[in-house]
C-alpha positions in Angstrom: -42.7 21.4 -24.0 -42.8 17.8 -22.8 -40.8 16.7 -19.7 -38.5 14.5 -21.8 -37.6 17.5 -23.9 -37.0 19.7 -20.8 -34.6 17.0 -19.6 -32.7 17.2 -22.9 -33.5 13.5 -23.2 -35.7 13.6 -26.3 -34.1 13.9 -29.8 -34.9 12.8 -33.3 -33.8 9.2 -32.6 -36.1 9.0 -29.6 -39.0 10.6 -31.5 -38.6 8.0 -34.2 -38.4 5.2 -31.6 -41.6 6.5 -30.0 -43.4 6.4 -33.4 -42.2 2.8 -33.9 -43.4 1.9 -30.4 -46.9 3.4 -31.0 -47.1 1.5 -34.3 -46.2 -1.8 -32.6 -48.7 -1.2 -29.9 -51.4 -0.7 -32.5 -50.3 -3.5 -34.8 -50.2 -6.0 -31.9 -53.4 -4.6 -30.3 -51.6 -4.3 -27.0 -53.8 -3.2 -24.1 -51.2 -2.5 -21.4 -47.6 -1.3 -21.3 -45.4 -1.9 -18.2 -42.9 0.9 -17.5 -40.2 -1.0 -15.6 -37.2 0.3 -13.6 -34.4 -1.8 -12.0 -33.9 -1.0 -8.3 -30.6 -1.1 -6.4 -31.1 -4.8 -5.6 -31.5 -5.8 -9.3 -35.2 -6.2 -9.1 -37.7 -4.8 -11.5 -40.4 -2.4 -10.3 -42.7 -0.1 -12.3 -46.1 1.0 -13.3 -48.6 -0.5 -15.8 -50.2 2.0 -18.1 -53.0 1.5 -20.6 -52.0 1.5 -24.2 -53.7 4.9 -24.7 -51.6 6.4 -21.9 -48.3 5.0 -23.1 -47.4 8.0 -25.5 -47.9 10.5 -22.7 -45.9 8.3 -20.3 -42.9 8.3 -22.6 -43.1 12.1 -23.2 -44.1 13.3 -19.7 -42.7 10.5 -17.5 -44.5 8.2 -15.1 -44.6 9.2 -11.5 -42.9 7.1 -8.8 -42.5 7.6 -5.1 -38.8 8.3 -4.4 -38.6 6.0 -1.4 -38.6 3.1 -3.8 -34.9 3.9 -4.2 -34.3 3.9 -0.5 -35.4 0.4 0.3 -33.4 -2.5 1.7 -34.0 -6.1 0.7 -37.1 -6.3 3.0 -38.6 -3.3 1.3 -38.2 -1.1 4.4 -37.2 2.5 3.8 -33.7 3.0 5.3 -33.6 6.8 5.3 -35.9 8.8 7.7 -37.3 11.1 5.0 -39.9 12.7 7.2 -37.4 13.8 9.9 -35.3 16.9 9.7 -32.0 16.1 8.2 -33.0 12.5 7.6 -32.4 12.7 3.9 -29.5 15.2 4.1 -27.1 12.8 2.3 -29.5 12.3 -0.6 -30.9 15.7 -1.7 -34.1 15.4 -3.7 -35.5 12.5 -1.7 -37.0 14.4 1.2 -40.6 13.8 2.3 -41.1 10.8 -0.1 -41.2 13.2 -3.0 -41.9 12.3 -6.5 -39.6 11.0 -9.3 -40.5 10.5 -12.9 -39.6 7.4 -14.9 -38.6 8.2 -18.5 -38.8 5.1 -20.7 -36.7 4.1 -23.7 -39.3 3.6 -26.4 -36.9 1.5 -28.5 -36.9 -1.1 -25.6 -40.5 -2.1 -26.2 -41.0 -5.9 -25.9 -44.2 -7.9 -26.0 -44.4 -10.1 -22.9 -44.9 -13.8 -24.0 -46.5 -15.1 -20.8 -49.3 -12.6 -20.5 -51.8 -11.4 -23.2 -51.6 -8.1 -25.0 -49.0 -6.6 -22.7 -45.9 -4.6 -23.7 -42.9 -3.7 -21.6 -40.4 -0.8 -21.8 -37.3 -0.1 -19.7 -37.2 3.2 -17.8 -34.9 5.2 -15.6 -35.7 7.8 -12.8 -35.4 11.6 -13.1 -36.0 14.3 -10.6 -39.0 16.5 -11.4 -36.7 19.5 -12.1 -35.3 17.6 -15.1 -32.0 16.4 -13.6 -31.0 12.7 -13.7 -31.0 10.6 -10.5 -27.3 9.8 -10.3 -27.6 7.1 -7.7 -29.7 5.0 -10.1 -27.8 1.8 -10.7 -28.1 1.8 -14.5 -26.8 5.3 -14.6 -23.8 4.1 -12.5 -22.9 1.7 -15.2 -23.5 4.4 -17.9 -20.9 6.6 -16.1 -18.4 3.7 -15.9 -18.9 2.9 -19.5 -18.3 6.6 -20.4 -15.0 6.5 -18.5 -14.1 3.3 -20.4 -15.1 4.7 -23.8 -13.1 7.9 -23.1 -10.0 5.6 -22.9 -10.9 4.1 -26.3 -12.3 0.8 -25.0 -15.5 -1.1 -25.1 -16.5 -4.0 -22.9 -17.9 -7.4 -24.0 -19.6 -9.7 -21.6 -20.8 -13.3 -21.6 -23.1 -14.6 -18.9 -23.3 -18.0 -17.2 -26.1 -17.9 -14.7 -26.9 -20.7 -12.2 -30.3 -20.8 -10.5 -32.9 -23.2 -9.0 -36.3 -24.1 -10.2 -38.8 -25.8 -7.9 -42.4 -27.0 -8.3 -44.9 -25.1 -6.2 -46.8 -27.5 -4.0 -48.8 -25.0 -1.9 -49.2 -21.3 -1.6 -51.7 -21.5 1.3 -49.3 -20.1 3.9 -47.9 -17.5 1.5 -51.4 -16.1 0.7 -53.2 -16.7 4.0 -54.1 -13.2 5.2 -53.8 -14.3 8.8 -50.2 -15.2 8.2 -49.2 -12.0 6.3 -45.8 -10.6 7.5 -43.1 -8.3 6.3 -41.5 -10.0 4.4 -44.1 -12.8 3.9 -43.8 -16.5 3.6 -42.5 -18.1 0.4 -44.4 -20.9 -1.3 -43.9 -24.5 -0.3 -42.0 -26.3 -3.0 -40.6 -29.6 -4.2 -37.6 -30.5 -6.3 -37.5 -30.6 -10.1 -34.6 -33.1 -10.1 -32.7 -34.8 -7.3 -29.3 -33.4 -8.3 -25.7 -34.7 -7.8 -25.6 -35.9 -11.4 -24.3 -32.9 -13.3 -25.3 -32.6 -17.0 -27.5 -35.7 -16.6 -29.9 -36.3 -19.5 -32.2 -38.1 -17.1 -32.5 -35.0 -15.0 -32.8 -32.8 -18.0 -35.8 -34.9 -19.1 -37.4 -34.5 -15.7 -36.9 -30.7 -15.9 -37.7 -30.2 -19.5 -41.1 -28.7 -19.0 -39.9 -25.7 -17.0 -36.7 -25.4 -19.0 -38.9 -25.1 -22.2 -40.7 -22.3 -20.6 -37.4 -20.6 -19.8 -36.2 -21.2 -23.4 -39.3 -19.9 -25.1 -39.6 -16.9 -22.8 -36.0 -15.9 -23.4 -36.2 -16.3 -27.1 -39.5 -14.5 -27.4 -37.9 -11.5 -25.7 -34.9 -11.6 -28.1 -32.4 -12.6 -25.4 -29.3 -14.4 -26.8 -29.8 -17.7 -24.9 -27.2 -20.2 -25.9 -27.8 -23.3 -23.7 -29.7 -24.7 -20.7 -27.9 -27.2 -18.5 -28.4 -29.4 -15.5 -26.1 -28.2 -12.7 -24.8 -30.3 -9.7 -27.3 -29.3 -7.0 -30.8 -30.6 -6.5 -33.2 -28.6 -8.8 -30.2 -26.5 -10.0 -29.9 -25.4 -13.6 -27.8 -23.0 -15.6 -28.5 -20.7 -18.5 -25.6 -19.5 -20.8 -25.9 -16.4 -23.0 -23.8 -15.3 -26.0 -21.4 -12.4 -25.8 -22.8 -8.9 -26.2 -21.7 -5.4 -25.2 -21.8 -4.7 -21.5 -24.9 -2.6 -21.3 -26.9 -5.0 -23.4 -25.7 -7.9 -21.2 -26.8 -6.1 -18.0 -30.2 -5.1 -19.4 -30.6 -8.7 -20.6 -29.8 -10.1 -17.2 -32.3 -8.0 -15.4 -35.1 -8.9 -17.9 -34.2 -12.6 -17.9 -34.4 -13.0 -14.2 -37.7 -11.1 -14.0 -39.3 -12.9 -17.0 -38.1 -16.3 -15.9 -39.7 -15.9 -12.5 -43.0 -14.6 -13.8 -43.4 -17.1 -16.7 -42.6 -20.0 -14.5 -44.8 -18.9 -11.7 -47.8 -18.9 -14.0 -47.0 -22.5 -14.9 -46.8 -23.6 -11.2 -43.0 -23.3 -10.7 -40.8 -21.2 -8.4 -37.5 -19.9 -9.9 -35.0 -18.4 -7.4 -31.8 -16.6 -8.1 -30.9 -16.7 -4.4 -27.4 -18.0 -4.1 -28.1 -20.6 -1.4 -31.8 -21.7 -1.1 -32.8 -22.4 2.5 -32.7 -26.2 2.4 -30.2 -28.7 4.1 -28.7 -30.2 1.0 -28.2 -27.6 -1.8 -25.3 -26.4 -4.0 -24.8 -22.7 -4.2 -25.5 -20.9 -7.4 -22.9 -18.6 -9.0 -23.0 -16.1 -11.8 -19.8 -16.3 -13.8 -19.0 -13.1 -15.7 -16.8 -13.5 -18.8 -15.3 -10.1 -19.8 -12.9 -8.6 -22.2 -12.1 -5.1 -23.6 -12.3 -4.3 -27.2 -11.0 -1.4 -29.3 -13.9 1.0 -29.9 -12.9 1.7 -33.5 -12.0 -1.7 -34.8 -13.8 -4.1 -32.3 -10.5 -6.0 -31.9 -10.2 -8.0 -28.6 -7.5 -6.1 -26.6 -6.9 -9.1 -24.3 -5.7 -11.2 -27.2 -2.0 -12.0 -27.4 -0.3 -13.4 -30.5 2.5 -15.3 -28.9 3.7 -15.9 -25.3 5.9 -13.3 -23.6 9.6 -14.1 -23.4 10.2 -16.7 -20.7 6.5 -16.9 -19.8 5.3 -20.1 -18.2 1.7 -21.2 -17.8 1.5 -19.3 -14.5 2.5 -16.0 -16.1 -0.3 -13.8 -17.3 1.9 -12.8 -20.3 1.6 -16.4 -21.6 -2.0 -15.7 -22.6 -3.0 -12.1 -22.0 -1.8 -8.9 -23.8 -0.1 -6.3 -21.5 -3.3 -4.4 -21.3 -5.2 -7.6 -20.4 -2.6 -8.4 -17.7 -3.0 -4.9 -16.2 -6.8 -5.3 -16.2 -6.5 -8.7 -14.5 -4.2 -7.1 -11.9 -6.7 -4.3 -11.2 -9.4 -6.9 -10.6 -7.2 -8.6 -8.1 -6.1 -5.4 -6.4 -9.6 -4.3 -5.8 -11.1 -7.7 -5.2 -12.1 -7.2 -1.6 -13.8 -3.9 -2.4 -15.7 -5.2 -5.4 -16.9 -8.3 -3.6 -20.0 -6.6 -2.3 -21.1 -5.7 -5.8 -20.5 -9.2 -7.1 -22.1 -10.8 -4.0 -24.4 -8.3 -2.4 -26.6 -10.4 -0.1 -25.9 -11.8 3.4 -26.8 -15.2 1.9 -24.3 -15.2 -0.9 -21.1 -15.3 1.2 -21.9 -18.9 2.2 -20.9 -20.0 -1.3 -17.2 -19.4 -0.8 -16.2 -22.9 0.3 -13.2 -25.1 -0.8 -13.4 -27.6 -3.6 -16.9 -26.7 -4.8 -16.0 -24.8 -8.0 -16.4 -21.5 -6.0 -13.5 -19.2 -5.1 -12.1 -18.6 -1.6 -9.0 -16.6 -2.3 -7.9 -13.6 -4.3 -6.0 -15.5 -7.0 -6.2 -16.1 -10.7 -5.5 -19.2 -12.6 -5.2 -20.4 -16.2 -8.4 -22.2 -17.0 -8.8 -22.9 -13.3 -12.4 -23.1 -12.0 -11.3 -22.9 -8.4 -9.7 -19.5 -8.8 -11.5 -16.2 -8.3 -10.4 -15.1 -11.8 -10.1 -17.7 -14.6 -8.1 -16.7 -17.7 -9.6 -18.4 -20.7 -8.1 -18.6 -24.2 -4.9 -19.3 -26.0 -2.5 -17.0 -28.0 -4.1 -15.9 -31.2 -7.6 -16.6 -29.8 -10.2 -13.9 -30.3 -12.2 -15.4 -27.4 -9.5 -14.6 -24.9 -11.1 -13.3 -21.7 -11.2 -13.1 -17.9 -13.9 -14.9 -16.1 -14.9 -13.6 -12.7 -16.3 -16.4 -10.5 -17.2 -14.4 -7.4 -20.7 -13.2 -8.5 -24.0 -14.6 -7.2 -27.0 -14.7 -9.6 -29.0 -12.2 -7.6 -26.4 -9.4 -8.1 -27.4 -6.1 -9.7 -25.7 -6.4 -13.1 -25.2 -2.7 -13.5 -23.2 -2.5 -10.3 -21.4 -5.8 -10.9 -20.2 -4.6 -14.3 -19.3 -1.1 -13.1 -17.1 -2.5 -10.3 -15.2 -4.6 -12.9 -14.7 -1.6 -15.2 -13.4 0.7 -12.4 -11.1 -1.9 -10.9 -9.7 -3.0 -14.3 -9.2 0.6 -15.5 -7.3 1.4 -12.4 -5.0 -1.6 -13.1 -4.5 -0.3 -16.7 -3.9 3.3 -15.6 -1.3 2.2 -13.0 0.1 -0.5 -15.3 -0.1 -3.0 -12.5 1.7 -6.3 -13.1 -0.3 -9.5 -12.4 1.1 -11.9 -9.8 1.8 -15.5 -10.8 -1.3 -17.6 -11.4 -2.2 -20.4 -9.0 -2.4 -24.2 -9.5 -3.7 -24.5 -5.9 -6.7 -22.1 -5.5 -7.7 -23.5 -2.0 -4.2 -23.6 -0.5 -3.6 -21.9 2.8 -1.8 -18.6 3.0 -3.6 -16.8 0.2 -5.5 -13.5 0.8 -9.2 -14.4 1.2 -12.3 -12.9 -0.3 -14.5 -11.3 2.4 -16.7 -14.0 3.9 -19.6 -11.9 5.2 -21.6 -8.8 4.2 -20.2 -6.7 7.0 -16.6 -7.3 6.1 -17.3 -6.7 2.4 -18.9 -3.3 3.1 -15.9 -2.4 5.3 -13.5 -3.4 2.5 -15.4 -1.2 0.1 -15.2 1.8 2.4 -11.5 1.2 2.8 -10.8 1.3 -0.9 -10.5 5.0 -1.6 -9.7 4.7 -5.3 -12.8 2.6 -6.0 -15.0 4.8 -3.9 -13.8 7.8 -5.8 -14.6 6.1 -9.1 -18.2 5.3 -8.0 -18.5 8.7 -6.3 -19.0 9.4 -2.6 -22.8 10.1 -3.0 -23.4 6.7 -4.4 -21.1 4.9 -2.1 -22.7 6.5 1.0 -26.1 5.6 -0.3 -25.2 2.0 -1.2 -23.4 1.3 2.1 -26.2 2.7 4.2 -28.9 0.6 2.4 -26.8 -2.6 2.5 -25.8 -2.0 6.1 -29.5 -2.0 7.1 -29.8 -5.5 5.6 -26.6 -6.6 7.3 -27.7 -5.3 10.7 -31.1 -7.1 10.5 -29.4 -10.3 9.4 -26.9 -10.2 12.3 -29.8 -9.6 14.8 -32.1 -12.2 13.4 -32.6 -15.0 15.9 -33.6 -17.5 13.1 -31.3 -16.7 10.2 -32.8 -19.5 8.0 -36.2 -18.0 8.4 -34.8 -14.5 7.6 -33.3 -15.9 4.4 -36.4 -17.8 3.4 -38.6 -14.7 3.6 -36.1 -12.1 2.5 -34.4 -13.9 -0.4 -36.0 -17.1 -1.3 -39.5 -15.7 -1.7 -38.3 -12.6 -3.6 -35.0 -13.2 -5.4 
């Protein structure tokens, strides 16, 4: 019996998908297949198999050292797995033991930037056939199961800002005498000078790399809708059509990885780091549009047919259904605790500044781009939704989405009323979003309801890994150099 069958993970549908995968490999004469897994930081890792080994890899799993799940953003292993009790909080990870990646054969894609190479998405399992519950994609699967049990589905639309630079020199990055942990990023120059948002002139300057982004996304089947010039120097934005939450999360992981690799081959450096380490930049955000739908009918459950009695523009009931209002209130109530899932790097908290289309306070507003939560839509509008503007583009989408589900469901279950919306999102006196990684981790720890929803095992693991990053950042004498190496060169 194969490992996938012993796990109870192989059924008729997976067998059919595997047959289809093998037919595609043969028809396209693929030579290599990458088995890729998303780590806690939202980065893809994996192993590359020959085409002949792909079938066995799908059935028996692909071995992976378990310490890959225990790394901070510098790739240092946080848990002391070789010391007695060093991995007591994470049973199954002792001694850098083995995990097995089981791939979804239906996820096969042909990579457009490299010849004769396929790609499949995988998730880790313990060798005894039990799932690795701290895997971030499995965290979202559990959150969606909770949402589905209540009769709801989640729809998400993505607006992703990022920066593209031209690589001028990789000498320092690839000089063996200068190798370090983490190493130097490449030396770069701007693609456009910025401060002329949506400029056609700047788009024309940036068209070559944006065409690569376009063609790469479309070749992978991603629902790219638009590419735009953002305000900051070398800053751009990609917008994606609405899909179900899991598809959106999978797409985000693949898009970031594919964009970086395809552009790198053409001599460009794409970074999803929130604040690149240069004097004059504009922070990048990841705006998450979200709504709940009825699982049976697909109806948008945030839609309201007419304003509530006596509702003004500042009342949630002017636009949102009662369920939508409760969901909104849940996001606000747990905003401090969910911040670290939306903005998980020490770098990202520098974005929360006044009057820069980035939030500072835990407030919502009707079509208000300065508010943390922007309610979009009118009565009778099927596109009615809540936009969370806290996220940074390097966030792990599985954890970002799961945090929204758990917070919103808590608001629904408790039938929380939403406060009045704001017309002054940067006014003094409002409760603030955490402004550093340490405070955000403390806020998560303090939110017992959210911790219970994620599970103590995952929260303990997540906080310990992120606290390693926080401690090293706080102790760094040159914080700009820390961020250049740790974020700019990798994210």
